[in-house]
C-alpha positions, -999 to +999 in steps of 0.1 A: +338+611+075+305+617+092+306+597+124+284+600+155+312+587+178+321+623+185+289+626+205+298+598+229+324+617+249+296+642+256+275+615+271+294+614+304+291+651+307+254+650+301+249+623+327+269+642+353+250+674+347+216+657+347+197+658+379+161+655+389+139+686+387+136+706+419+099+696+422+107+659+419+090+635+442+104+601+454+090+567+463+123+550+472+128+535+437+123+566+415+125+603+416+094+614+395+073+643+385+035+646+384+022+664+354-014+663+339-024+636+363+004+613+350+038+602+363+070+609+346+099+589+359+129+612+362+156+590+378+160+554+390+174+553+425+166+517+434+189+489+444+192+474+409+188+438+397+158+429+375+136+460+373+099+460+363+087+496+358+054+501+377+022+509+359+012+533+386+027+552+415+002+563+442-025+551+419-015+575+392-004+560+358+032+560+348+033+571+312+068+585+306+103+573+312+122+606+313+154+616+296+184+596+311+162+580+337+183+548+339+215+563+326+247+556+346+231+530+368+255+506+384+235+475+393+204+473+370+206+440+350+173+440+332+143+463+326+108+455+317+088+484+303+050+478+305+026+488+277+010+515+299+041+536+293+037+560+264+071+574+259+108+566+264+131+597+267+164+607+253+193+585+265+168+567+288+189+535+290+223+550+280+253+536+298+290+540+300+320+516+299+321+519+337+285+507+341+279+478+316+256+459+339+224+463+319+219+431+298+183+430+288+154+454+280+119+442+271+095+468+259+059+457+259+033+462+232+017+496+236+047+518+241+046+541+211+074+567+213+112+564+217+135+593+215+171+597+201+200+579+216+178+558+239+203+530+242+235+548+232+267+532+245+248+505+265+279+483+262+266+454+283+232+451+264+228+416+249+190+414+244+165+440+235+129+432+225+109+458+206+071+459+200+053+467+168+038+497+185+072+514+184+076+509+146+067+545+136+088+562+163+118+539+156+116+550+120+124+586+131+146+583+162+184+588+157+214+570+170+192+547+191+216+518+195+250+533+186+279+518+206+259+488+220+291+467+216+277+435+232+245+432+212+247+401+189+213+402+172+182+423+170+147+419+154+132+452+143+094+455+144+072+451+113+059+485+102+092+503+105+099+523+073+134+536+079+166+527+096+178+562+106+214+574+104+240+559+127+213+537+144+237+508+150+270+524+144+298+508+163+278+477+174+309+457+167+294+424+179+261+427+160+263+396+138+227+395+125+197+417+122+161+409+111+149+437+090+111+439+084+099+439+048+085+474+053+118+492+055+120+518+027+153+536+035+185+526+052+203+557+065+239+568+064+262+549+087+233+528+099+253+497+104+288+511+102+315+490+119+292+462+129+299+425+125+271+414+102+278+382+083+249+383+058+223+410+049+190+407+031+178+440+019+141+441+026+113+439+000+102+476+002+137+492+004+142+519-022+173+537-010+205+528+008+225+558+021+262+563+022+284+540+043+253+522+056+270+488+058+306+499+055+334+482+075+314+451+082+346+431+077+329+397+078+299+405+056+300+378+029+265+375+016+242+403+002+208+395-011+177+414-021+142+404-012+124+428-034+126+449-066+121+485-055+157+496-047+167+524-070+198+539-055+228+529-034+249+558-022+287+563-017+306+536+001+275+517+013+293+484+012+329+496+014+354+473+030+333+441+034+340+405+026+313+401-001+318+368-020+310+356-055+288+372-080+268+403-070+232+400-081+216+435-082+178+440-085+164+451-119+150+482-102+184+497-095+192+529-114+221+546-096+253+537-078+275+562-060+313+564-054+332+534-042+300+515-032+318+481-032+354+493-026+378+467-012+353+439-015+380+414-024+357+384-024+336+397-053+342+379-086+315+394-108+287+419-110+259+424-134+244+459-136+208+453-146+193+464-179+176+497-172+204+509-149+213+545-159+238+563-137+271+559-119+268+590-098+304+587-084+337+574-095+345+537-096+318+518-076+341+488-080+375+500-066+403+479-054+383+447-057+413+424-061+394+392-073+368+409-095+368+393-129+339+409-148+312+436-147+284+438-173+272+474-181+241+477-203+235+503-230+209+520-207+238+537-188+241+573-199+259+590-171+291+582-153+300+610-129+293+637-155+313+618-181+345+619-161+344+588-139+354+551-139+334+520-137+362+499-123+395+511-108+425+492-095+407+459-101+437+442-118+418+412-134+384+428-141+369+432-176+339+454-184+314+438-208+293+463-226+275+467-260+294+482-289+289+519-293+275+523-258+283+551-234+301+525-212+324+516-241+333+552-246+340+557-210+362+526-208+382+539-238+385+573-221+396+559-187+417+530-200+395+503-185+398+468-200+366+460-218+350+437-244+320+445-265+292+420-259+255+426-269+244+401-242+254+428-216+219+440-225+202+408-216+173+411-192+179+375-180+215+369-170+226+332-168+254+321-145+272+287-147+294+279-117+297+317-110+306+326-145+283+345-168+273+329-200+277+353-229+251+350-256+267+375-280+281+348-304+247+330-303+228+359-317+199+358-293+195+367-256+174+346-233+136+351-232+107+337-212+080+316-228+052+300-208+071+310-176+102+291-187+135+307-195+146+298-230+182+301-242+201+294-274+207+256-274+244+258-282+250+283-254+239+260-226+253+228-241+287+244-248+288+262-214+284+229-197+310+212-218+287+190-239+295+179-274+268+192-297+254+176-328+224+185-351+202+161-372+187+183-399+163+156-411+146+152-377+154+187-366+169+173-334+197+186-313+219+163-292+243+170-264+267+144-249+287+148-217+301+123-192+280+094-204+248+114-205+230+121-238+203+147-240+183+152-272+154+175-281+135+181-313+121+214-325+085+218-315+085+187-292+072+188-257+095+159-248+132+159-239+151+126-239+178+119-214+196+087-223+164+076-240+141+084-211+113+109-219+110+140-198+080+163-203+085+200-211+062+230-204+078+249-233+090+230-263+122+239-282+115+266-308+132+289-333+136+326-326+156+347-350+169+315-367+182+303-333+172+271-316+159+280-282+156+254-253+144+256-217+175+262-197+163+245-165+154+212-183+187+210-201+209+218-170+190+194-148+192+167-174+230+169-168+225+167-130+231+204-124+212+224-098+192+254-112+180+284-091+161+315-100+169+349-083+138+369-089+149+404-080+178+403-105+159+378-129+190+357-130+193+319-137+220+303-115+233+269-125+257+251-102+274+217-102 
């Protein structure tokens, strides 16, 4: 397993071997070097406490915090970096377990460059504030916060396009992170062994690398803010506590090996129509409570025709269209499956966490006038209503728990216990099936209806 923790034992050696250049000057607080009419701070030698880095020394601008400048300091509790500083060096604020006094670092707007491992193993750090001027550099710097074991939250600046590999690995008290919408890639092991409770994948994210969020044991909620994500690599969410139904964006095309392994709280997952490739074996592996996975006919590659969709998920069923590649792979690998044409729906509908199958109703949901239309019997029966049909008036009626809902074909009015409710889209006939607006019907029975746009899923709960 690729882990950066092997670098940490080297940190102490680097700190011991590091000393100021022979030509360094001193002003009592810093050893520094003059170059090109600018000051580079080489080593902090002050008395500690709350430190504000000066903008000038001897009237000459301070522009660089040198490599390991504040590393292995015993008494510094906070550092303020003014915007006149241009660059923060390698391991500039690195610490060790023996010197965890640094609690807070504020970097002002204007600082534009930060190098690798700037905060590595700063075990006492609880607050770090980053300016938008650092966004581009933070998108390239490696292992910046790895081992910051006391950091509970961080807000990353808008404009960042990447979370680089191992950036927060081992931050085992990091419970939340605010990721800017501009993040396009999340690197390998980026949040490995943190303590995140929920994650929203940003709007612009296209790629999540291997083990990016693995071993976040308390991670229960995963949502997607956008619809650009195309690939999730091996083990990205392995050994988490993800709960309920996994709603994946319609842009997703590829899953790697064991992506959601040991996510025992998952109960269902819908691979979106247009998804094409399981690039590794069993993205759902040892998910003890998984009940179902839908796999559309667009899937045409599962680990070179030798892999699984699910493995060691004792109660899981794969739903897939008859004759699909997924059906053939389930037969080959011995996975439990049922053929269902509604695995190809572009608009899944969930009722209390269970998928509604439209296979027996002969028509998948569709959108008319910005309203999701479903076969009438599918929603009435899913919600436990008794259904009747008056052929003379072409009116359908559903009764449940003292509530009667009726709707006539072509009418813009729904009646709930005789009370008229206006509709944006009237009931209609498609492929000889009566189609009704799902939100209006569900809400008439006092259910709550939500729409998850990235996955185009209707969520009905009571």
